[in-house]
C-alpha positions in Angstrom: 94.3 -130.9 -18.7 97.0 -129.2 -16.8 97.5 -131.6 -13.9 100.9 -133.1 -13.5 99.4 -136.1 -11.8 97.1 -137.5 -14.5 96.6 -141.2 -14.5 95.5 -143.1 -17.7 94.4 -146.7 -18.3 94.3 -147.5 -22.0 93.5 -150.6 -24.0 96.0 -149.9 -26.8 95.3 -153.0 -28.9 98.9 -153.5 -29.8 102.1 -151.5 -29.6 104.1 -153.4 -32.3 104.1 -150.4 -34.7 106.2 -147.3 -34.3 103.2 -145.1 -35.3 101.0 -146.5 -32.6 103.8 -145.9 -30.0 104.2 -142.4 -31.2 100.5 -141.7 -30.8 100.5 -143.0 -27.3 103.5 -140.9 -26.3 102.1 -137.7 -27.9 98.8 -138.3 -25.9 100.7 -138.8 -22.7 102.8 -135.7 -23.3 99.8 -133.6 -24.2 97.9 -134.6 -21.1 101.0 -134.5 -18.8 100.5 -138.1 -17.6 102.4 -139.2 -14.6 101.1 -142.7 -14.3 99.9 -144.9 -17.2 98.7 -148.5 -17.6 98.6 -149.8 -21.1 96.7 -153.1 -21.7 96.7 -155.5 -24.6 100.2 -154.3 -25.7 100.6 -157.6 -27.7 104.4 -157.4 -26.9 106.5 -160.4 -25.9 109.3 -158.2 -24.7 109.9 -154.5 -23.8 113.3 -153.0 -23.9 114.2 -149.5 -22.7 114.2 -148.2 -26.2 110.7 -149.4 -26.9 109.5 -148.1 -23.4 111.0 -144.7 -24.1 109.3 -144.6 -27.6 106.0 -145.3 -25.9 106.1 -143.5 -22.6 108.9 -141.0 -22.9 112.4 -141.0 -21.3 111.1 -139.7 -17.9 109.2 -142.9 -17.1 110.2 -146.0 -15.2 108.1 -149.1 -16.0 107.2 -152.7 -15.4 105.9 -155.1 -18.0 103.9 -158.3 -18.3 104.5 -160.0 -21.6 101.9 -161.4 -24.0 100.6 -164.9 -23.2 98.0 -165.0 -25.9 97.1 -162.7 -28.8 95.3 -160.2 -26.6 97.5 -159.8 -23.6 100.4 -157.8 -22.3 100.6 -155.0 -19.8 102.9 -152.0 -19.5 102.7 -149.9 -16.4 104.8 -146.7 -16.3 105.3 -143.8 -13.9 107.1 -140.5 -14.0 110.3 -141.2 -12.0 110.5 -137.7 -10.6 107.0 -137.9 -9.2 106.6 -141.5 -8.1 108.5 -144.4 -6.6 107.4 -148.0 -6.9 107.6 -150.9 -4.5 105.9 -154.3 -4.0 105.7 -155.1 -7.7 103.9 -158.3 -8.3 103.8 -159.7 -11.9 101.3 -162.4 -12.7 100.6 -164.1 -16.0 97.6 -161.8 -16.7 98.1 -159.1 -14.0 100.4 -156.5 -12.6 100.3 -154.9 -9.1 102.5 -152.1 -8.0 102.5 -149.8 -5.0 103.3 -146.3 -6.1 104.1 -143.5 -3.7 104.4 -139.8 -4.5 107.8 -138.2 -3.9 
């Protein structure tokens, strides 16, 4: 893929391990993703370091933490291509309006 506006939705089945985060990041770089939604992160918290390890340093993000063993959502977008507004975080959902720059 050569598009710079690729969008991916991925059930990652956990991002607790560094190797898993590296695999996700390499995939996103290879496919030049600009928007990504990762489900079932199984993470109770996401800091900037962990988000950068997973998405890369050019992404902004919002996060819904794990509530049970199969939850957690991480939504990221390339900050030079998209802006976000109207972010609504539920217990099991995440809604964000993204607009191209």
